[in-house]
C-alpha positions, 0 to 999 in steps of 0.5 A, a space after each residue: 368622320 374619318 379624315 383621309 391624308 392624302 399628302 406625303 410624310 415629308 409635306 406633313 413634317 414640313 407643315 407641322 414645322 411651319 405651324 411650329 414656326 408661325 407659333 414661334 414667331 406669333 408668341 415672340 411678337 406678343 412677348 415682345 409687344 407685352 415688353 414694349 407695354 410694360 417698359 412704356 407702364 413703367 417709363 409712366 410710372 417712373 415719369 410720375 414719381 419723378 414729378 411728385 419727387 420734384 414737387 415735394 422738393 420745391 415744397 421743402 425748399 420753399 419751407 426752407 427758405 421761409 424758416 431762413 427767411 423767419 431766422 433772419 427776421 428774428 435775428 435782425 430783431 434781436 440786433 435791434 433790441 441790442 442796439 436799443 438796449 445799448 442806446 438806452 444805456 448811453 442815455 442814462 450815462 448821459 442824462 447821469 453825467 449832465 449835472 457833472 459837465 454843468 459842474 466842471 463848466 461852472 468851476 472852470 470858468 470861475 475859478 481856473 484863471 491863470 493856472 493849469 489843472 492837472 487832476 480834477 477828482 469830483 465826489 458827487 456824494 460828499 460834494 467835495 472837488 479836489 484839484 491839483 495843478 500848476 500856477 506860474 504865480 503865487 497871485 493866481 492861487 490867491 486869487 482862487 482861494 478868495 473866490 472860493 472863500 467869498 463865493 456862496 457856491 463853495 464851502 469848506 475850502 482846504 487850501 494848504 499854506 504850503 500852496 503858497 510858499 513859493 512866489 513862481 512855479 508852484 504846483 498846487 493841490 487843494 479842496 473844498 465843496 460846492 452847493 449848487 
């Protein structure tokens, strides 16, 4: 087949330029569409990754709050155990001293009328009571000595005669053992 070209050379050149121009425009349009599709695809990937990141972050925060809550509960349990230990220690002290309170009450009601007691020492092992104080009159001290000597609850009284040397304003010190 033979092709005859009846177009002038300038027209041919113009047609070639138009075809080239159309090819460039269509290639640019195709590249633009590919770029647009790639952008949409990457935006979707970034959105997906962002959602996954937020889900992981929420999961981590939930687990951290559970750990903090668990630590808080453990701390509270530890404090409760410490308080229970302290209360047990206080109860032991109270139980151990209850007989001393009864002893103090009995001695103060029976013996110490008319005198001021400055110190009172009780040795629970030897059951020895040592008292020092002030008596306005000798008669008050004699009454205490007589109560100690006549009662079966008290024995081995150490009541120095120097306590009875002055008739008034006497600083005294004596000791005895108890039997109850």
